[in-house]
N, C-alpha and C positions, 0 to 999 in steps of 0.2 A: 760466097759463103753466105752474104748477108740478105740477098735476095731470095735463096733456097729458103733460109730460115723465116723468113717474110712470109714469102709464099706459104710455104709448107703450117705455119702459123696460123696464118689466115683461113686456109682450108681447114685445116681441123677445127677453127673456133667456128665458122661457119657451120657444118657438117654437125658440129654438138648443137648448136643455136637447132638447127633444121629438126634432130632427132629427139628435140628434148621428151617427148611423149617415150622413148624407150628407154631401159634402163642402163645406166649406166654411160651416158650422153656425157653427161658432167665431165667425166673424164675427159673425153675429146675436147671441153669447153677451157678445161684448166688445159690441158697439153697444149693449146694453140696460145692462151693466154701467158705461159712459160715461156713459149717461143718467143711470141710478140714483145715481153717485157723485157729482151736482152737490150733491142733497138726502139723501142715505144715505150716512153714514162710514162703516159696514160695507162697501158695494159697493165703496167706494174701496180698501179692504184688499183686496176680491177681485178687483178690477182691476191691482192691483199683483200680488198673487201670479200670476194666469194669464198676465200680459205674462212675470212673471221665468219661468214654467213654459214659456211657446213659445220664448223665447228660449233656455233652456236645449237643449229639444227639438231647436232648428234647430240648435244649434250640434253637437249630438249625431249628428245625420244629416248633415251637413254633414264632419264627422272622417270618419263612416262609410264615406259617398262616396267621399271625397279617399284612403282607406287602399285601398276596393276599385279607383279605377281604378292604386294604385301596383303592383297585385299582378299 
């Protein structure tokens, strides 16, 4: 099961990186990191970093859109 999880996680991660120009490809990266983080501690750090970055970006976009509506 570990080999399957690592293989699928690596495929999802690499395909998400390759498809970075398409919308929604970040979900492949996150899914791949999530599967890899079970067996690979470094992937867990990358997953936490990407989650924090996505949350920060979402707050920034929300703030921008809110200020745009107020003008």
